[in-house]
C-alpha positions as a Markdown table, in Angstrom:
| # | Residue | x | y | z |
|---|---|---|---|---|
| 1 | Met | -6.5 | 16.1 | -22.9 |
| 2 | Ala | -8.8 | 15.6 | -19.8 |
| 3 | Arg | -11.4 | 18.3 | -18.8 |
| 4 | Leu | -11.9 | 19.0 | -14.9 |
| 5 | Ile | -14.8 | 20.6 | -13.9 |
| 6 | Leu | -15.2 | 22.3 | -10.6 |
| 7 | Glu | -17.8 | 23.6 | -8.6 |
| 8 | Ile | -16.7 | 26.5 | -6.4 |
| 9 | Asp | -18.4 | 29.1 | -4.3 |
| 10 | Ala | -18.9 | 32.5 | -5.5 |
| 11 | Gln | -17.0 | 34.3 | -3.1 |
| 12 | Leu | -13.7 | 31.5 | -3.5 |
| 13 | Tyr | -14.1 | 32.4 | -7.2 |
| 14 | Arg | -14.2 | 36.1 | -6.8 |
| 15 | Leu | -11.0 | 36.1 | -4.6 |
| 16 | Leu | -9.3 | 33.8 | -7.1 |
| 17 | Lys | -10.3 | 36.3 | -10.0 |
| 18 | Ser | -9.0 | 38.8 | -8.1 |
| 19 | Ser | -6.0 | 37.5 | -7.5 |
| 20 | Ala | -5.4 | 36.6 | -11.2 |
| 21 | Glu | -5.7 | 39.7 | -12.3 |
| 22 | Thr | -3.7 | 41.1 | -9.1 |
| 23 | Asn | -0.5 | 38.5 | -10.7 |
| 24 | His | -1.6 | 39.4 | -14.4 |
| 25 | Leu | -2.6 | 35.8 | -14.6 |
| 26 | Ser | -5.5 | 34.2 | -16.5 |
| 27 | Leu | -7.7 | 32.3 | -13.8 |
| 28 | Glu | -6.5 | 28.7 | -14.7 |
| 29 | Glu | -2.8 | 30.2 | -14.1 |
| 30 | Glu | -3.9 | 31.5 | -10.8 |
| 31 | Cys | -5.2 | 28.2 | -9.5 |
| 32 | Cys | -2.1 | 26.1 | -11.0 |
| 33 | Arg | 0.3 | 28.9 | -9.5 |
| 34 | Arg | -1.6 | 28.1 | -6.2 |
| 35 | Leu | -1.3 | 24.1 | -6.8 |
| 36 | Gly | 1.9 | 24.4 | -7.7 |
| 37 | Gly | 3.2 | 25.8 | -4.4 |
| 38 | Gly | 2.8 | 29.4 | -5.3 |
| 39 | Glu | 3.1 | 32.5 | -2.9 |
| 40 | Arg | 0.0 | 31.8 | -0.8 |
| 41 | Arg | -1.5 | 27.9 | -0.6 |
| 42 | Ser | -5.2 | 28.0 | -0.7 |
| 43 | Arg | -6.2 | 25.3 | 1.9 |
| 44 | Tyr | -9.7 | 25.0 | 0.0 |
| 45 | Leu | -7.6 | 23.9 | -3.5 |
| 46 | Gln | -5.0 | 21.5 | -1.5 |
| 47 | Ala | -8.1 | 19.7 | -0.2 |
| 48 | Leu | -9.8 | 19.5 | -3.4 |
| 49 | Leu | -6.3 | 18.2 | -4.9 |
| 50 | Ala | -6.2 | 15.7 | -2.1 |
| 51 | Glu | -10.1 | 14.8 | -2.9 |
| 52 | Leu | -9.3 | 14.3 | -6.6 |
| 53 | Arg | -5.7 | 11.9 | -6.2 |
| 54 | Ala | -7.9 | 9.7 | -4.0 |
| 55 | Glu | -10.8 | 9.6 | -6.4 |
| 56 | Asp | -8.5 | 8.7 | -9.3 |
| 57 | Glu | -6.6 | 6.1 | -6.7 |
| 58 | Gln | -9.9 | 4.6 | -6.2 |
| 59 | Arg | -10.8 | 4.2 | -9.4 |
| 60 | Arg | -7.7 | 3.0 | -10.6 |
| 61 | Ala | -7.7 | 0.1 | -7.6 |
| 62 | Asn | -11.6 | -0.5 | -9.1 |
| 63 | Ser | -10.4 | -1.1 | -12.9 |
| 64 | Arg | -7.6 | -3.5 | -11.7 |
């Protein structure tokens, strides 16, 4: 299993943690819910996902 380490600001972390608790989810489940198109889309997480995809695509292109 691949491991992903994120650096996020403290306010975003608190908001995600609060939302996870409100929805009776773990922090990981809340992040996945938002990335998967849950009720509220996080622009920050969408941008992060786009950046990760672009980096992955670039890494694959360089390894060819």
